[in-house]
C-alpha positions in Angstrom: 134.9 27.8 97.1 137.9 30.3 98.0 138.2 31.6 101.4 137.9 35.5 100.1 134.8 34.5 98.1 133.0 33.1 101.4 134.3 36.0 103.3 132.9 38.4 100.4 129.9 36.3 100.5 129.1 37.1 104.1 129.9 40.6 103.8 127.2 40.8 101.1 124.4 39.1 103.1 124.8 41.8 105.6 124.9 44.5 103.0 121.7 43.3 101.4 120.1 43.4 104.9 122.0 47.2 105.7 120.0 48.1 102.2 116.9 47.1 103.7 117.2 49.0 106.8 118.4 52.2 105.2 115.3 52.0 102.8 113.2 51.4 105.7 114.3 54.7 107.5 114.0 56.7 104.3 110.4 55.6 103.8 109.7 56.5 107.2 111.1 59.9 106.7 107.9 61.5 107.4 106.4 58.9 109.6 105.2 60.5 113.3 107.7 59.6 116.0 109.6 57.2 113.8 113.1 56.4 115.3 116.0 55.5 112.7 117.5 52.5 112.8 120.9 51.1 111.7 122.4 47.4 111.3 124.8 46.1 113.9 127.5 44.5 112.4 130.7 42.0 113.8 132.7 39.3 113.4 132.4 35.6 113.5 134.9 33.0 113.5 134.5 30.0 111.2 136.3 27.3 109.5 138.4 27.7 106.4 137.1 26.5 103.2 139.9 24.0 103.2 140.4 21.8 106.2 144.3 22.7 107.0 145.4 22.3 110.6 148.5 24.9 110.0 146.4 27.5 108.7 144.0 29.6 111.0 140.6 30.2 111.3 138.7 32.8 109.2 136.7 35.7 110.4 133.2 36.6 108.5 130.9 39.2 108.6 127.7 38.7 111.0 124.9 41.0 111.5 124.3 41.1 115.5 120.6 42.6 114.9 119.2 46.4 114.5 120.3 49.5 116.7 117.4 52.2 117.1 118.3 55.7 117.5 115.6 57.1 120.2 117.0 60.6 119.9 114.6 63.5 119.7 112.8 64.7 116.8 111.7 67.9 115.7 108.1 69.2 117.2 105.9 70.5 114.4 103.1 72.6 115.5 99.7 71.1 114.1 97.0 73.1 116.2 94.7 69.9 116.3 94.0 69.9 120.1 94.1 65.8 120.3 97.9 65.9 118.5 100.4 65.7 121.6 103.9 65.4 121.5 106.5 64.4 124.0 109.4 66.7 124.8 111.8 64.5 126.1 114.2 61.4 125.0 113.3 57.8 125.9 109.8 58.5 127.1 106.4 57.0 125.6 102.5 57.3 125.4 101.2 54.1 127.6 98.7 52.2 125.6 96.4 49.1 125.8 94.7 46.6 123.2 94.2 43.0 122.8 97.8 41.9 122.7 98.6 43.8 126.1 100.4 47.2 126.9 102.0 49.0 124.1 104.1 52.3 123.8 104.5 54.9 121.1 105.9 58.2 120.4 103.2 58.9 117.9 100.7 61.2 119.6 98.4 61.8 116.8 95.3 60.5 118.7 91.2 60.8 118.2 87.9 59.8 119.7 86.2 56.8 119.1 82.4 56.7 119.1 82.1 55.9 122.7 84.3 59.0 123.7 87.4 56.9 124.3 90.9 58.7 123.4 92.8 56.4 121.0 95.6 56.4 118.5 94.5 56.5 114.8 94.8 52.8 114.7 92.1 52.8 117.0 94.2 51.3 120.1 93.1 53.2 123.3 95.2 55.6 125.1 95.7 55.0 128.7 95.8 57.7 131.9 96.5 56.8 135.5 93.3 55.3 136.1 93.0 53.2 132.9 91.3 54.1 129.6 90.7 58.3 128.8 87.0 59.2 128.2 86.3 62.4 127.0 82.8 64.0 126.6 82.9 66.3 123.4 80.1 68.2 124.7 82.3 69.6 127.6 84.2 71.7 124.8 87.7 71.8 123.7 90.5 69.8 125.6 93.4 71.1 127.3 96.5 69.3 128.3 99.1 70.7 130.4 102.7 69.7 130.6 102.4 67.0 133.0 99.9 65.5 131.0 96.9 66.3 132.9 93.8 66.8 130.6 91.0 69.5 131.5 87.5 69.9 130.1 85.4 72.9 131.0 88.1 73.8 133.9 88.0 70.4 135.4 90.3 68.0 135.2 89.4 64.6 133.5 92.5 62.5 133.2 96.2 62.2 132.9 98.1 60.8 130.2 100.3 57.9 131.1 103.9 59.1 130.1 106.5 56.4 130.7 109.9 55.2 130.3 112.3 52.2 131.0 115.7 52.1 132.7 117.0 50.6 129.5 115.5 51.1 126.0 116.6 47.4 125.0 113.7 46.6 126.7 111.4 47.4 124.2 111.1 46.1 120.8 109.3 47.5 117.9 106.0 45.7 116.8 104.6 47.7 114.1 102.2 50.5 113.3 104.5 52.7 115.6 104.2 50.5 118.6 106.4 49.1 120.8 106.3 46.1 123.2 108.0 45.3 126.5 109.2 42.0 125.9 111.2 41.7 129.3 110.9 41.9 132.9 111.6 45.7 132.5 109.0 47.7 134.7 107.7 51.0 132.9 108.2 54.0 135.5 106.7 57.4 135.0 108.5 59.9 132.6 108.3 62.8 135.7 111.1 65.0 133.6 109.2 64.8 130.2 106.7 67.4 128.9 103.8 66.9 126.8 103.1 69.6 124.1 99.6 69.9 122.9 98.9 70.7 119.4 102.3 69.2 118.0 103.8 66.3 117.0 107.1 64.8 116.9 108.6 64.4 113.5 110.8 61.4 112.5 114.5 61.7 113.5 115.7 60.4 110.2 118.1 62.3 108.5 116.9 61.7 104.8 120.6 63.3 103.2 122.2 60.9 105.6 120.2 58.3 104.7 120.4 58.5 100.9 124.2 58.5 101.2 124.4 55.3 103.4 122.1 54.0 100.6 124.6 55.0 97.9 127.6 53.7 100.0 125.8 50.2 100.4 125.2 49.6 97.1 128.7 50.6 96.1 130.1 48.3 98.6 127.9 45.6 97.3 129.3 46.1 93.9 133.0 46.3 94.9 132.8 42.9 96.6 130.9 41.7 93.7 134.0 42.6 91.4 136.5 41.1 93.9 134.4 37.7 94.2 134.6 37.6 90.2 138.2 38.4 90.2 139.2 35.8 92.9 137.0 33.1 90.9 138.8 34.2 87.6 142.4 33.8 89.0 141.2 30.2 90.4 140.2 29.4 86.9 143.5 30.8 85.2 145.4 28.9 87.7 143.6 25.4 87.3 144.2 26.2 83.5 147.7 26.9 83.8 148.6 24.1 86.0 146.4 21.6 83.6 148.7 22.7 80.6 152.3 22.2 82.5 150.8 18.3 83.4 
């Protein structure tokens, strides 16, 4: 196989992964708190198709993982008393499930039969003192900008809103949750404000992502044609050499 074909194939592999990332962004354009992602692409030096000490190595295309844009999404009014949005980039609501602590920007919360504040998926929301228990009999819930929850004029808890010194410390685990897979310590996000009756929309730019989708498809088709032309040239070269001999 020719070197150009090897290099083209490496680029096609990253384009297929990039297509998955872009398609996932588009699919989550209306997902609460979703953060857009982008494939990180670099180069990898590798051996040539032919072992020739005179010729240098070649550079192949390699994906270096997925980057995530944690920029603030638009805040949308819902009017639901248990809907909360964080006004402040890089901050998260703190949760606790069977797998340990988790973090989310999706503040569409609800109450379970025991009165615990949970996500729609049933994951308990944490406050300063642990799980937050509300009593529906005490009336409507009011939440201040610092996350303090009051019922019947009395404080009953405070939403735990945290951040990390480096967002590289957390990784996505599904269902809008993030996990801390490092030794980083979550700290109080004192500069973030909680907005009651609002949700944060996805920060995906749908028009931009559709444009990216078109560009990825065109790039894949262009490389396919290049590889086909390279193969055709090799075949014609072999054919001509055979006729000369």
